[in-house]
C-alpha positions as CSV (number, residue, x, y, z in Angstrom):
1,X,0.0,0.0,0.1
2,X,1.4,3.3,-1.0
3,X,1.6,6.0,1.7
4,X,-1.3,8.2,0.4
5,X,-4.9,8.9,1.2
6,X,-7.1,9.3,-1.9
7,X,-10.4,9.9,-0.5
8,X,-11.8,10.8,2.8
9,X,-15.6,10.0,3.2
10,X,-17.5,11.5,5.9
11,X,-20.8,9.5,6.8
12,X,-23.4,12.1,7.2
13,X,-27.1,12.0,8.4
14,X,-28.2,15.1,6.7
15,X,-26.7,15.4,3.3
16,X,-28.5,18.8,2.4
17,X,-27.1,20.6,5.6
18,X,-23.7,19.2,5.4
19,X,-23.3,20.0,1.8
20,X,-24.5,23.6,2.4
21,X,-21.9,23.9,5.2
22,X,-18.9,23.1,2.9
23,X,-20.6,25.0,0.1
24,X,-20.6,27.9,2.6
25,X,-16.9,27.5,3.3
26,X,-16.3,28.5,-0.4
27,X,-15.6,24.8,-1.5
28,X,-16.7,23.9,-5.1
29,X,-18.5,20.5,-5.7
30,X,-17.4,18.3,-8.6
31,X,-19.8,16.1,-10.5
32,X,-20.7,12.9,-8.8
33,X,-23.2,10.3,-9.0
34,X,-26.5,10.6,-7.3
35,X,-26.4,10.4,-3.5
36,X,-22.7,11.5,-3.4
37,X,-21.3,15.0,-2.7
38,X,-17.6,15.3,-3.5
39,X,-15.0,18.3,-3.3
40,X,-11.7,17.9,-5.0
41,X,-8.7,18.9,-2.6
42,X,-5.1,19.1,-3.4
43,X,-4.3,15.6,-4.0
44,X,-7.3,14.1,-2.3
45,X,-11.1,14.3,-2.5
46,X,-13.5,14.9,0.3
47,X,-16.8,12.9,-0.1
48,X,-20.1,13.3,1.8
49,X,-22.2,10.1,1.8
50,X,-25.2,9.0,3.7
51,X,-24.2,7.3,6.9
52,X,-26.7,4.5,6.6
53,X,-25.5,3.9,3.0
54,X,-21.8,3.8,4.1
55,X,-22.7,1.2,6.8
56,X,-24.7,-0.9,4.3
57,X,-21.7,-0.6,1.9
58,X,-19.4,-2.0,4.6
59,X,-21.8,-4.8,5.7
60,X,-22.0,-3.5,9.5
61,X,-24.7,-2.0,11.6
62,X,-24.8,1.6,11.6
63,X,-24.2,1.6,15.4
64,X,-20.9,-0.1,14.8
65,X,-19.3,2.8,13.0
66,X,-19.2,5.0,16.1
67,X,-17.4,8.1,16.3
68,X,-13.6,7.8,16.5
69,X,-11.4,10.5,17.9
70,X,-9.8,12.1,14.9
71,X,-9.5,15.6,13.3
72,X,-9.3,16.7,9.9
73,X,-6.5,19.1,9.4
74,X,-6.3,22.3,7.3
75,X,-2.9,24.2,7.4
76,X,-2.8,27.8,6.3
77,X,0.3,29.9,5.1
78,X,0.0,32.8,7.8
79,X,-0.7,32.9,11.3
80,X,-3.6,35.4,10.8
81,X,-5.4,33.0,8.5
82,X,-6.3,30.5,11.2
83,X,-8.7,33.1,12.8
84,X,-10.1,33.9,9.3
85,X,-10.9,30.4,8.5
86,X,-12.5,29.6,12.0
87,X,-14.7,32.9,11.3
88,X,-15.8,31.5,7.9
89,X,-16.5,28.2,9.5
90,X,-18.6,29.9,12.3
91,X,-20.4,31.9,9.7
92,X,-21.2,28.7,7.9
93,X,-22.7,27.0,10.8
94,X,-19.6,25.5,12.7
95,X,-19.2,25.3,16.5
96,X,-15.8,26.8,17.5
97,X,-14.2,24.3,19.9
98,X,-11.1,26.3,20.3
99,X,-10.4,29.8,19.1
100,X,-7.0,30.9,17.3
101,X,-4.3,30.4,19.6
102,X,-0.7,30.0,19.9
103,X,0.6,26.4,20.6
104,X,3.5,25.3,22.9
105,X,5.7,24.1,20.0
106,X,5.5,27.4,18.2
107,X,2.5,27.3,16.0
108,X,-0.9,28.7,15.8
109,X,-4.2,26.8,15.7
110,X,-7.9,26.4,16.6
111,X,-10.6,23.8,16.2
112,X,-14.1,23.7,14.9
113,X,-16.8,21.3,14.5
114,X,-19.1,20.9,11.5
115,X,-22.8,20.7,11.9
116,X,-22.7,16.8,12.4
117,X,-19.5,16.7,14.6
118,X,-16.8,16.3,12.3
119,X,-13.8,18.0,13.9
120,X,-11.4,20.1,12.0
121,X,-8.0,21.7,13.2
122,X,-7.1,24.9,11.2
123,X,-3.2,25.5,11.8
124,X,-0.3,27.6,11.0
125,X,3.0,25.6,11.4
126,X,6.0,27.8,10.8
127,X,8.2,24.7,10.4
128,X,6.1,23.2,7.7
129,X,5.6,25.9,5.0
130,X,3.1,25.0,2.4
131,X,4.0,24.7,-1.4
132,X,2.8,27.7,-3.5
133,X,-0.4,25.7,-4.5
134,X,-1.1,25.0,-0.6
135,X,0.0,21.4,-0.6
136,X,1.4,20.4,2.8
137,X,4.0,18.1,4.0
138,X,5.1,17.6,7.8
139,X,8.7,19.1,7.2
140,X,7.8,21.3,4.4
141,X,9.1,21.1,0.8
142,X,12.8,22.2,1.3
């Protein structure tokens, strides 16, 4: 298996609300089959799919899916952008879990929760500068 994530699928209960949330962040949908909403990212795609269909596709009961403790990370180029993205997320309907603040290791970050509870970290990491197109690598592109 190559060291890569191609598609992140969020199992969602209300496709309309969730698609409206990501649309309100300014993300652009791509054409998909009926019942799927997708946004192409830099090198990956984020998909929204009805949670009951996701469980059915896996062959498990919906209760088995649970909610794992994970975050989706969105890094930005400049420190001030963290607060701006959090503000846009709040305006789109997110709950701010942690406002933009400095981190002990020298970065700056905050957290928001989308309308169905998926948690996003927005971060500026001065030790991992983004490539010009916004791509991220842990130690930058030096």
